[in-house]
Phi, psi and omega in degrees: 000144180255157184281154173291126181297343178278339177222083182286173180307144188290141171272077189290325182282122182292148179294146178291168180298141181287333184257154179078182180285149178288120179282338182221076183299325179294319178297322179296314179298317180297316179298315182297319179294325179292324182283334186307319179300326178296317181300315178297319183291328186262350181301134180068011175273152182259122178243131172254121184245114176256133179222142184280164176297336177299329176299315180293316183298325183275004174086020182261006183297315183301319179297314180299316181299316178298318182291320177295323177300320177298317180297319179296320179295333179272006172095014179271143181266120193242130168245125178255136175233119182259150172263178184205018186304308182294328180290325175293319179299321178299317180294319179296319181295319178300324182266005179056047178251133183280139177277142177228133181230155171207129182054036177082359180249143177286135171275111191257099171277184185299312177298323179293324178296321178295322176297319179294322178296313182297315180298316180292323179296316179295317179298317181299317179295318179296320180292317179296321178296322180296322179285349180264353184274084182274068183286142176299153178060027171230165177302341178271359181298128180063013180283142175236081186252124177263137177247130178241128174239164179175181180274066183276349188240122173264136185233166174224160181289148173298320179091209181256119181237124180055036177083002182253124178273116182278357175055250184265020170277133184231178172228159183290131175261317184206146177243130178282076188294324182293321178296320178294317178298321178300319178295317178295321180295336178279358179092008182266161168269148178251131180242125181241142177259160180280052176228147177223164185228144178270163178300342179265005176092006177284146177255145181228142175275123184246163173271145177304319184297319178297312180298312183298313182295318181294319179293317180299318180292316181298321180277354189054049185297155176282328180215143165245124183238120175259122172275118189230165176285333182274159179272051181078199182271124184288147173249195179289154174058035174078002179279172175246154173276122177286335179211143179217139180281165179300314181296319178292324177296317179298319179294321180297318178294320181295330181289345177060028180268350182273157170300142183308321179294318178295319178296320179298317179293314181297322180299320181283328174296317178297316179302320178297315179297317177299333180273002174113356176292133187295315182217143171235145183230143171242117192235132178288123185281344183287345177277126180300129179073020186303320182296318180289320179298323178291321184276329190246013170233154188299309183272348179066192181233352181236214180238131177255130175258126186267147181294309183280140177294146182264030180301332182288345179263112188210168175289142180283158175227176187299333180288348182267357186302310182301319181293321180292318177302314180296326184288318187265350183303316179300323181283334173291320182294322180270006175087002178293317176253152171290139179294128180249319182084156184298320183299318180292321179296320177299318179295325187259014190300330180288352177269351185267146170239140183231159171245131179227157176219122183053038177083359180256124178278126181231012176196150179207163173198155181231151180236124177242113183266145176237080189305324183298330180257001185051035175238154179221150180253134172266126182225159173056035176284116187211137172229137181305139183305322184289346179248004178290155181093001180251008176086010182288327175298319176301316183295320177295316179299315179300317180298316180296318178300317180295318179297320180295319178298315181297332178276001178086013179283145182259333182223150177238132178234158179220143174252125185216150176248343187226346186240030182304319185300323181297318179286323179299324179290346184248026171096359176280152176230158182294140179229188181233165179299324181298337182277349181286154173303154187307309183296320180288327178295320180292333183266001183297133181267101183293337179292326180284333180055043179296142173285143181253122180237137187231138177232131174279128185272000000 
């Protein structure tokens, strides 16, 4: 099975210190080789990165600039969209002007618009200056990065909503995508502010999220990345979802359980995916190197929203037994899988997850939980050879991991004779029979000599 190019094998080994002698040169080489597939996969791809004014206010701009410089050096085409809410608030406070909001949007009167212009102008200059600071021994050392800004966004007024006049608050009407592409093709980064202009010369205060999502859709970007204060989309027990489907994201927004700012960000990430952007990410900016960790490690550090709905990934039912038998029979015949037989699959059908397309099942996996030991077994992970290489094995593994977590399992293990390398690249480590749950240890087939691989969830 091949990895999904959107989530390549994890760069599990952390990079060695940049200064001084390498204490572990072999580890460095291994790490660099692991990262290389990401660089190949992302070269010449277009990423739109939106970040709020809070990132700048909290002192994380320099780190972001360094990380973006690395992406640009690796051949990625970058569009940056900055927010300015706290900076606008500072200007309003200085002028003793009261802030007014409705449905998460600022109501922008004329004085507030002037504050927004001033805040965005200062931020843009600060960001451009940061990209010009080519200090030695930093990722910006010897960097020659050009930043292009301009009136790439046409806007229209929000108007009157629920009886509230938003005045000079606007939404994106059109993006000059060809002009942005020309700038990217010239090797420059494009920097956009949360301001838009009408054909008659009026200026409008926009949200960073609206600008970033609209630009990503217009450019048919490969990724939209929101740097946010939150740690992605929360799951049960304080965890975060590493990946969420469009439908699940929509349901999460509808449940109104998220903080309004987090829901606003997720809503625009979802909108971009619905508009054709392949992947959207919500990444916590307070973590040092968060952007790199999200892009260059398998599980990332935030939440990824996938473009295609995962409706094809579902729990199996009794009608799927024949298809599952047909799917795994070749691997049972050549000894890759233990023979189960139709009767056992029928008994265990509620443990299976399948992937189907147009009613045809082309992948499956099963989860067997051992609650007393808080361990679970992944079994029968299989994708038809003709559809391998499209990331479906990854999707099945992710689903099984999610199910195991929801069941309260702490570890996931797999027994394999031929595909150990695939699991090792996805965070599993070698284990022993003694580490298995008691019932599974007693059923271990010593004749098969299966390798035991374990992943902490």
